C-alpha positions in Angstrom: 1.4 -44.1 58.7 4.2 -43.6 56.1 2.2 -43.9 53.3 -0.6 -41.7 54.8 2.1 -38.9 55.3 3.2 -39.2 52.0 -0.3 -39.1 50.3 -0.8 -36.1 52.6 2.1 -34.4 51.5 1.8 -34.8 47.8 -2.0 -33.7 48.2 -0.7 -30.0 49.8 1.8 -29.6 47.2 -0.9 -30.7 44.3 -2.8 -27.6 45.9 -0.3 -25.3 46.6 0.8 -25.5 42.8 -2.8 -25.0 42.0 -3.3 -22.2 43.8 -0.5 -20.4 42.3 -1.2 -21.6 38.8 -2.5 -19.0 37.0 -3.6 -17.7 33.7 -1.5 -14.8 32.0 -2.6 -12.0 29.6 0.4 -10.5 27.5 -0.9 -7.4 26.3 0.8 -5.2 22.9 2.6 -2.5 25.5 4.6 -5.7 27.2 2.6 -5.5 30.4 1.8 -9.1 31.8 -1.3 -9.9 33.8 -1.2 -12.5 36.1 -5.0 -13.8 36.5 -7.8 -16.1 36.2 -9.6 -16.1 32.9 -13.3 -16.1 32.8 -14.6 -15.0 29.1 -13.6 -14.7 26.0 -16.0 -12.3 24.4 -16.4 -10.9 21.1 -14.5 -7.4 22.1 -13.2 -8.1 25.4 -11.7 -10.3 28.0 -12.8 -11.0 31.4 -10.7 -12.0 34.4 -10.2 -12.5 38.4 -6.8 -11.0 40.0 -6.0 -13.1 42.8 -5.6 -10.4 45.4 -9.2 -9.5 44.4 -12.8 -11.2 45.8 -13.8 -13.4 42.8 -17.0 -11.3 42.1 -14.8 -8.3 41.0 -14.8 -8.7 37.2 -11.6 -6.8 35.4 -11.8 -6.4 31.8 -9.6 -5.8 28.6 -9.9 -5.1 25.5 -9.0 -8.0 22.8 -7.2 -5.5 20.6 -4.7 -4.6 23.4 -3.7 -8.4 23.8 -0.9 -10.2 22.3 -1.9 -13.3 23.7 -3.1 -15.6 26.6 -1.0 -18.6 28.3 -3.7 -20.8 30.1 -2.5 -22.3 33.4 -2.2 -25.7 31.4 0.2 -24.3 28.9 -2.2 -23.5 26.1 -2.1 -20.1 24.2 -4.6 -18.2 22.5 -3.2 -15.5 19.9 -5.2 -12.2 19.0 -4.9 -9.8 16.2 -6.2 -6.2 16.1 -9.2 -6.1 14.1 -7.9 -3.2 12.1 -5.0 -5.6 10.5 -6.7 -8.8 11.0 -7.1 -10.4 7.2 -9.6 -12.4 8.2 -11.9 -9.6 8.6 -11.6 -8.9 5.0 -12.3 -12.4 3.3 -15.0 -10.8 1.4 -13.0 -7.7 -0.1 -11.7 -8.3 -3.5 -8.0 -8.1 -3.4 -7.1 -7.5 -7.3 -7.6 -4.6 -9.6 -7.5 -3.9 -13.3 -7.6 -0.3 -14.0 -6.9 2.1 -16.8 -5.6 5.6 -16.8 -9.0 7.5 -18.0 -7.2 10.6 -19.3 -4.2 9.1 -20.9 -5.4 8.4 -24.6 -5.8 12.0 -24.8 -2.4 12.7 -24.1 -0.6 10.3 -26.5 -0.7 6.9 -24.5 -2.8 4.6 -22.8 -1.9 3.3 -19.5 -3.1 0.1 -17.8 -2.0 -0.8 -14.1 -2.7 -4.1 -11.8 -2.9 -3.8 -8.2 -2.6 -6.5 -5.6 -3.6 -5.9 -1.8 -0.4 -7.7 0.4 -2.2 -7.5 3.7 -4.9 -4.5 5.3 -3.0 -1.4 4.9 -0.2 -2.1 2.1 -0.6 -3.2 -1.5 1.7 -3.3 -4.8 0.6 -1.7 -8.1 2.3 -2.0 -11.5 1.9 0.3 -14.7 2.7 -0.4 -18.5 2.1 2.5 -20.6 1.7 2.1 -24.2 3.2 5.6 -26.2 1.5 6.5 -29.4 -1.9 4.7 -28.4 -3.5 7.8 -28.5 -3.9 11.0 -29.9 -0.8 12.5 -31.1 -1.7 16.3 -30.1 1.9 17.4 -30.8 2.4 15.5 -34.5 5.3 13.7 -33.1 4.6 10.2 -34.4 6.0 8.8 -31.1 5.9 5.1 -30.2 7.5 3.4 -27.0 7.0 2.0 -23.5 7.2 2.8 -20.2 6.6 0.9 -17.1 5.8 2.1 -13.0 6.0 0.3 -9.9 5.0 1.4 -6.6 4.3 0.2 -2.9 1.2 1.9 -1.4 0.7 2.7 2.5 -2.6 3.3 2.7 -3.7 5.6 5.5 -5.0 4.2 8.8 -7.2 6.3 11.2 -5.2 8.6 13.4 -7.1 6.9 16.4 -9.0 3.7 17.1 -12.3 3.1 18.3 -12.9 -0.6 19.1 -14.3 -2.6 16.3 -12.7 -0.3 13.6 -11.4 -1.5 10.3 -10.7 -0.7 7.0 -14.0 -0.1 4.6 -12.2 -1.9 2.3 -8.7 -3.2 1.3 -7.7 -0.8 -1.7 -10.1 2.0 -0.4 -8.4 5.5 1.1 -5.9 7.8 0.8 -2.5 6.5 0.3 1.3 7.5 -0.3 3.1 5.5 -2.7 7.1 5.4 -3.4 6.8 5.0 -7.0 10.0 4.5 -9.4 9.2 4.4 -13.7 11.4 4.0 -16.7 10.5 4.6 -20.4 11.7 4.1 -24.1 10.4 5.9 -27.0 11.2 7.0 -30.5 9.4 10.2 -31.8 10.4 12.9 -34.7 12.4 15.8 -33.9 12.0 19.0 -36.2 15.5 20.3 -37.5 16.1 23.6 -38.8 19.4 23.8 -41.1 20.9 27.4 -41.8 22.5 27.7 -45.1 22.8 30.8 -47.8 23.8 30.9 -51.3 26.6 32.7 -53.1 24.4 35.7 -53.5 23.8 36.3 -49.7 20.2 34.6 -49.8 19.2 32.5 -47.1 18.1 28.9 -48.2 17.7 26.9 -45.1 15.7 23.9 -44.9 13.2 22.2 -42.4 13.3 18.5 -41.9 12.5 15.8 -39.3 14.5 13.6 -37.5 13.7 10.2 -35.9 15.4 9.9 -32.5 15.1 7.7 -29.5 15.2 8.7 -26.2 15.3 6.9 -22.6 13.6 8.5 -19.7 13.0 7.6 -15.9 11.8 8.9 -12.4 11.8 8.2 -8.7 8.5 9.7 -7.2 6.4 10.4 -4.1 2.8 9.7 -5.2 0.2 10.9 -3.3 -3.7 9.8 -3.8 -6.9 8.5 -2.5 -8.6 5.4 -4.1 -12.6 4.9 -3.7 -14.1 1.6 -3.9 -17.6 0.9 -5.0 -19.6 -2.2 -4.0 -16.4 -4.3 -3.9 -16.4 -3.7 -7.8 -15.8 -0.6 -9.3 -12.9 1.7 -8.3 -11.8 5.6 -8.7 -8.1 6.4 -8.0 -7.1 10.5 -8.1 -3.2 10.7 -7.7 -0.1 13.0 -8.3 3.5 12.5 -7.7 6.7 14.6 -7.4 10.0 13.5 -7.4 13.4 13.4 -9.9 14.0 12.6 -13.3 16.1 11.7 -16.0 16.4 11.7 -19.7 19.0 10.8 -22.4 18.0 13.2 -25.1 18.0 17.3 -25.6 14.5 17.9 -25.0 12.7 18.8 -21.6 8.8 18.2 -21.2 6.4 15.3 -21.4 7.3 11.5 -21.4 3.8 10.7 -21.4 3.8 9.0 -18.1 5.4 11.8 -16.6 6.9 15.1 -17.3 10.7 16.1 -16.4 11.6 19.9 -16.2 15.0 20.7 -17.5 18.3 19.2 -16.5 19.3 22.2 -14.4 16.3 21.3 -12.2 15.4 17.6 -12.8 12.3 17.9 -11.0 9.4 15.5 -12.3 6.0 15.4 -11.8 2.8 13.2 -13.1 -0.8 13.1 -12.3 -4.1 11.1 -13.5 -7.3 9.6 -13.3 -7.9 6.1 -13.1 -10.7 3.9 -13.0 -10.9 -0.1 -12.8 -12.7 -3.1 -11.7 -12.1 -5.6 -8.9 -11.4 -9.2 -8.8 -10.6 -12.1 -6.4 
């Protein structure tokens, strides 16, 4: 008799625990839904609530779910489609670019961009000063480098199943820092008068070096075609410095006079994508 009572009590306790055992849906807004999961679909999860009849089905979008904890302790995690790297496995994540118009302004600039994750990438540039048309006849030579971190714009609102057309495509904002070094010719005039009061001044060139740098906020838009070719149109504004006594164009950017050291840049890049 005692053994029968023990078995009955065990069964009652087990059944009670089974009744109270539930799955849990943890949503991204910190809401917790205690329920019984019925189906995990492509875009949504269906479930029953204990206070409603079993034929009443509730639905929640998978993009709203952080994870599901099943009654046996197993967990199932979810990522939003927009930011899930698995949805961009076929996208080429690296790009080599050249500033298309830079040779016409006295330099040639190459850039490399790499996607870090959906909506984020880094970009570095190397400019070779003197590899281009010397419009001002300054015989300039040197280098400049740029480094920036891109924030690619996501939609103002989301629709179910929405994702980036390509990891590197879209409007962006890029904080950027740049440093440069060069040597170029400067024209110098000397004022000199002879004993008869005649001016015998002279003009000659002097080779000088200059360091420069900027911190800019760059706005741009990049188009990607067939996962192979891209066009990047951009413009930036910020602050700059230079060590010589001549404001103006420093090949990768322009810097105003020291009394108002604003710097600007602009360009059109073309490039090719790689895995």
